[in-house]
C-alpha positions as CSV (number, residue, x, y, z in Angstrom):
1,M,2.0,-14.4,-26.9
2,S,0.5,-15.1,-23.6
3,E,1.0,-13.7,-20.4
4,R,3.6,-15.2,-17.8
5,M,1.7,-16.7,-15.0
6,V,3.4,-16.6,-11.3
7,F,2.3,-18.5,-8.3
8,C,2.0,-15.1,-6.4
9,A,3.2,-15.4,-2.5
10,K,1.1,-12.3,-1.7
11,L,-2.4,-13.3,-3.1
12,Q,-1.2,-17.1,-2.8
13,Q,-2.9,-17.8,-6.6
14,Q,-1.9,-18.5,-10.2
15,L,-2.0,-14.9,-11.6
16,P,-0.3,-13.0,-14.4
17,G,3.2,-11.9,-13.3
18,L,4.9,-8.9,-13.7
19,A,6.3,-8.2,-17.8
20,E,10.2,-7.8,-16.3
21,P,11.7,-7.5,-12.6
22,P,10.5,-3.6,-11.2
23,F,14.8,-3.3,-10.1
24,D,17.9,-4.6,-10.4
25,S,18.7,-6.9,-7.6
26,E,17.6,-10.1,-5.8
27,L,14.8,-8.4,-4.6
28,G,13.5,-7.2,-7.8
29,Q,14.2,-10.8,-9.2
30,R,12.7,-12.8,-6.3
31,I,9.3,-10.2,-6.9
32,Y,9.6,-11.0,-10.6
33,E,9.5,-14.6,-10.1
34,H,6.7,-14.6,-7.5
35,V,4.3,-11.6,-7.3
36,S,1.7,-11.1,-9.7
37,Q,0.8,-7.8,-11.5
38,Q,-2.2,-7.1,-9.1
39,A,-0.1,-7.5,-5.8
40,W,2.3,-5.3,-7.5
41,Q,-0.3,-2.8,-8.0
42,Q,-1.6,-2.9,-4.6
43,W,1.6,-2.6,-2.7
44,G,2.1,0.6,-4.9
45,E,-1.2,2.0,-2.5
46,H,0.2,0.2,0.0
47,C,3.7,2.4,-0.5
48,K,2.1,6.1,-0.9
49,M,0.1,5.5,2.2
50,L,3.5,4.5,4.0
51,L,5.1,7.4,2.2
52,N,2.7,9.9,3.3
53,E,2.1,8.7,7.3
54,Y,5.6,7.9,8.1
55,R,6.9,11.3,6.1
56,L,9.5,9.1,4.1
57,N,11.4,10.6,1.5
58,P,12.5,8.4,-1.1
59,A,15.6,10.5,-2.3
60,R,16.9,9.7,1.2
61,K,19.3,6.4,1.4
62,Q,17.6,6.0,5.2
63,D,13.9,6.2,4.0
64,Q,14.9,3.8,0.9
65,E,15.7,1.2,3.5
66,V,12.7,1.2,5.3
67,I,10.8,1.2,1.8
68,V,12.6,-1.9,0.8
69,H,12.3,-3.5,4.7
70,Q,8.9,-2.8,4.3
71,M,8.4,-4.1,0.6
72,E,10.3,-7.2,2.0
73,Q,7.3,-7.5,4.8
74,Y,4.4,-7.0,2.3
75,F,5.2,-9.6,0.1
76,F,7.3,-12.2,1.5
77,G,6.9,-11.4,5.6
78,E,4.1,-10.6,7.8
79,G,2.6,-8.2,5.3
80,G,4.1,-4.8,6.2
81,E,3.0,-2.5,8.9
82,T,0.1,-0.1,8.5
83,P,1.7,2.9,11.1
84,K,-0.9,2.7,14.4
85,E,-2.5,6.3,13.5
86,Y,-3.5,5.3,10.0
87,V,-7.0,6.0,9.3
88,P,-8.3,4.9,6.2
89,P,-9.9,7.3,3.6
90,A,-13.4,7.3,3.9
91,H,-15.1,7.3,0.5
C-alpha cells in the first residue's frame, strides 16, 4: 500500500500526508487533506515553543483557543507568530 500524498499548504509541495485526521473537527479534516507529515512534525516543535514562551496550559479552554488559532495561522495563514522575546536555542 502506497503512502497517501497531499499538496502541503505549508511546504508548498507534494508530500506524504497524515495517516488520519489529527482530531475530530473541521480543522482536523482540513489538516488531514492539506498538510504533510513533515509539516505536522514541524508544527509539533513550533507548538512546544508557543506553549513554553506564552506559558500556555493545554488543559485551559482559553489557551486551547490560542493554540488552535496559532495552528490555523501556521498552516493556512501568515505562518503563525513567534513571540518577540523568543531566542532560538543555541546548538
